[in-house]
C-alpha positions in Angstrom: -0.3 -0.3 -0.1 2.7 2.0 1.3 4.1 1.3 -2.5 1.2 1.6 -4.5 0.8 5.4 -2.9 4.3 5.9 -3.6 4.0 5.0 -7.4 0.9 7.0 -7.7 2.9 10.5 -6.3 5.7 10.1 -8.7 3.2 9.1 -11.5 1.5 12.3 -10.5 4.7 14.0 -9.8 6.1 12.9 -13.6 2.9 14.2 -15.2 2.2 17.1 -13.5 6.1 17.9 -14.4 4.7 16.5 -18.1 2.5 19.1 -18.6 4.6 22.0 -17.3 6.9 21.2 -20.2 4.1 20.3 -22.7 2.2 23.7 -22.5 6.5 25.4 -22.4 6.8 23.7 -25.8 3.9 24.8 -27.1 4.5 27.9 -26.0 7.6 28.1 -27.3 6.9 26.4 -30.8 3.7 28.5 -30.7 5.9 31.9 -30.6 7.7 32.9 -33.6 4.7 31.0 -35.5 2.3 34.2 -34.3 5.0 36.7 -35.0 5.6 35.2 -38.5 2.0 35.4 -38.9 1.5 38.8 -37.4 5.3 39.8 -39.7 2.9 38.7 -42.7 -0.4 40.2 -41.7 1.5 43.7 -41.2 3.3 42.8 -44.2 0.0 42.0 -46.5 -2.1 45.4 -45.0 1.0 47.1 -45.9 1.0 45.4 -49.4 -2.7 45.7 -49.6 -2.4 49.9 -48.8 0.3 49.7 -51.5 -2.2 48.2 -53.9 -4.6 50.6 -53.4 -2.4 53.7 -53.0 -0.8 52.4 -56.9 -4.6 51.6 -58.1 -5.3 55.5 -56.9 -2.1 56.4 -58.7 -3.2 54.8 -61.6 -6.5 56.1 -61.8 -5.0 59.4 -61.8 -2.9 58.8 -64.3 -5.5 57.3 -66.8 -7.9 60.1 -66.0 -4.6 62.4 -66.2 -3.9 60.7 -70.3 -7.7 60.6 -70.9 -7.6 64.0 -69.8 -4.4 65.1 -72.3 -5.8 62.4 -74.9 -9.0 64.5 -74.8 -7.0 67.6 -75.5 -4.6 66.5 -77.8 -7.7 65.4 -80.0 -9.2 68.6 -79.5 -6.5 70.5 -80.9 -6.1 67.8 -83.5 -9.7 68.9 -84.6 -9.1 72.4 -83.8 -5.4 72.6 -86.5 -7.2 70.4 -88.7 -10.0 72.7 -88.7 -6.8 75.3 -89.3 -5.7 73.5 -91.8 -8.8 73.0 -93.9 -9.3 77.3 -93.7 -5.8 77.8 -94.5 -6.5 75.3 -97.7 -9.7 77.3 -98.6 -7.7 80.8 -98.6 -4.3 79.5 -100.1 -7.2 78.0 -103.1 -9.0 81.5 -103.0 -5.4 83.0 -103.3 -4.0 81.0 -106.0 -7.6 81.5 -107.9 -7.5 85.6 -107.6 -3.4 85.3 -109.1 -4.5 83.1 -112.0 -7.6 85.8 -111.9 -5.1 88.4 -111.7 -2.5 86.9 -113.7 -5.1 86.5 -116.6 -6.3 89.9 -116.1 -2.6 91.6 -116.5 -1.5 89.1 -119.7 -4.7 90.3 -120.7 -3.6 94.4 -120.1 -0.2 94.1 -121.6 -1.8 92.0 -124.8 -4.2 95.8 -124.9 -0.9 97.5 -124.2 1.1 96.1 -127.7 -2.4 96.1 -129.8 -2.1 99.9 -129.1 1.7 99.9 -129.0 1.8 98.8 -132.6 -1.3 100.4 -134.0 1.0 103.3 -132.6 4.2 102.1 -134.4 1.9 102.0 -137.5 0.4 105.6 -136.9 4.2 107.5 -136.5 4.9 104.7 -139.1 2.2 106.6 -141.7 3.4 109.9 -140.7 4.8 110.4 -143.1 1.5 109.1 -146.0 -1.1 112.3 -144.3 -1.5 114.2 -146.8 -3.5 118.1 -146.3 -7.0 116.7 -148.3 -8.8 119.9 -147.7 -8.8 123.6 -145.6 -10.6 126.7 -144.7 -10.7 129.6 -142.5 -13.3 130.3 -141.1 -13.7 134.9 -139.9 -14.3 136.7 -136.6 -15.2 140.1 -135.5 -13.4 142.0 -134.0 -13.1 140.5 -130.6 -15.7 137.6 -130.7 -15.3 134.4 -130.8 -18.8 132.8 -131.5 -19.4 131.6 -134.4 -21.8 133.2 -137.7 -24.3 131.0 -140.0 -21.6 131.1 -142.9 -19.2 130.1 -140.4 -21.0 127.4 -140.0 -22.2 126.2 -143.5 -18.5 126.5 -144.2 -17.6 123.9 -141.8 -20.8 121.5 -143.0 -19.5 121.9 -146.2 -15.8 121.0 -144.9 -16.4 117.9 -143.6 -19.7 116.6 -144.0 -18.6 113.3 -145.2 -15.4 112.8 -143.2 -17.0 110.5 -140.4 -16.5 108.0 -143.2 -12.9 108.3 -143.7 -10.9 105.6 -141.6 -8.0 107.7 -141.1 -7.4 111.5 -140.5 -7.2 113.8 -138.3 -8.0 117.9 -138.2 -6.0 120.5 -137.4 -7.7 123.6 -135.9 -5.3 126.9 -135.4 -7.0 129.9 -133.5 -5.7 133.1 -134.5 -6.3 137.5 -133.5 -5.2 140.4 -135.4 -2.3 142.7 -133.2 -4.5 144.7 -131.5 -4.5 144.1 -127.8 -2.1 142.2 -125.5 -0.9 139.0 -126.3 -2.2 136.8 -123.5 -5.7 138.5 -124.3 -4.9 138.2 -127.5 -3.5 134.2 -127.0 -6.3 133.9 -125.0 -9.1 135.1 -127.5 -7.8 132.9 -130.0 -8.4 129.4 -127.9 -11.7 130.4 -127.3 -12.4 130.9 -131.1 -10.5 127.6 -131.8 -12.4 126.1 -128.9 -15.6 127.9 -130.9 -15.2 125.9 -133.7 -14.4 122.4 -132.1 -16.6 122.5 -130.1 -19.1 122.9 -133.2 -17.4 119.5 -134.9 -18.1 117.5 -132.1 -21.8 118.4 -131.4 -22.9 119.2 -134.5 -20.4 116.4 -137.0 -19.5 114.0 -133.9 -16.1 114.0 -134.5 -14.5 111.9 -132.5 -12.2 114.5 -130.1 -9.3 112.5 -130.1 -9.0 113.4 -133.8 -8.6 117.0 -132.9 -5.8 118.4 -132.8 -6.4 122.5 -131.7 -3.8 125.2 -130.7 -4.6 129.0 -130.2 -1.6 131.2 -131.3 -2.6 134.5 -131.1 -1.6 137.2 -133.2 1.8 135.0 -134.6 1.6 134.3 -138.0 -0.6 136.8 -139.5 -1.4 136.3 -143.4 -1.5 139.8 -144.1 1.3 142.7 -142.1 -0.7 145.8 -143.2 -2.0 147.8 -140.9 -5.1 149.0 -142.1 -9.0 147.7 -141.0 -8.8 145.4 -143.7 -5.8 143.7 -142.9 -6.6 143.3 -139.2 -10.0 141.6 -140.7 -8.1 138.4 -142.7 -6.1 138.1 -139.2 -9.3 137.4 -137.3 -9.4 133.8 -138.3 -9.5 130.2 -137.4 -7.5 127.7 -140.1 -9.0 124.6 -140.4 -7.2 121.4 -142.1 -8.3 117.8 -143.0 -5.8 115.8 -142.9 -5.9 112.3 -144.5 -3.9 108.9 -145.3 -6.3 107.6 -147.3 -5.8 109.6 -150.4 -7.3 107.1 -152.1 -10.5 106.8 -151.1 -13.4 108.8 -152.0 -14.0 110.5 -148.9 -10.5 111.8 -149.9 -11.5 112.9 -152.8 -14.2 114.6 -151.7 -12.6 116.2 -149.3 -10.0 117.2 -152.2 -13.7 118.6 -154.3 -14.7 120.6 -151.5 -10.9 122.4 -151.0 -11.1 123.4 -154.3 -14.4 124.6 -154.5 
């Protein structure tokens, strides 16, 4: 009995000692594992936060990229619009330049034509011969045409409009009475009266008439009496024609001899 109790006590002590050793082992074994788990948990939580931050950054970058893409598209559309407008303007300028070039060429051709006509006229100056002439008298200090003067002009240029190449020289004169300046003015008024009648009554183109007032120059009579002065108060009208062999020139010549 006493041995049994001793044995029982020994076993109890052994179990108690063994239980204490097991708890210590478990504690010693579990503590590193728990620390590792805590470390893994912390790392996982940290990585989760980093992932969230990365997602936020990625979202921000994506938003910025989308905004940049939209801005780039808008700029591209604006640039394309401007390019289209520039192309339209360039085409318009090209069309205008083409039209201006055509107009310039037309002007150049017209100038060349005019120059050629002028050269022809200059070359044919020697072909112009006096076909008819008359002298229109004026009263003292007057420059109005009398009825006889109008009839004389009618007879002179009656058929001249049918001529192709001609011009009319109109020269006004006065007598020696009065100052030189006054006589020059009076001679121009007398010549103007003749030119106005030829243009208004007979439709003579003004560019075919050459008019000048010479005052008391070139007198036809050097006398000092009244008759000489009357002869010098005149307008001389001469028709020059290059159509010497035409019926018109023949008619003018016939009139000049009458």
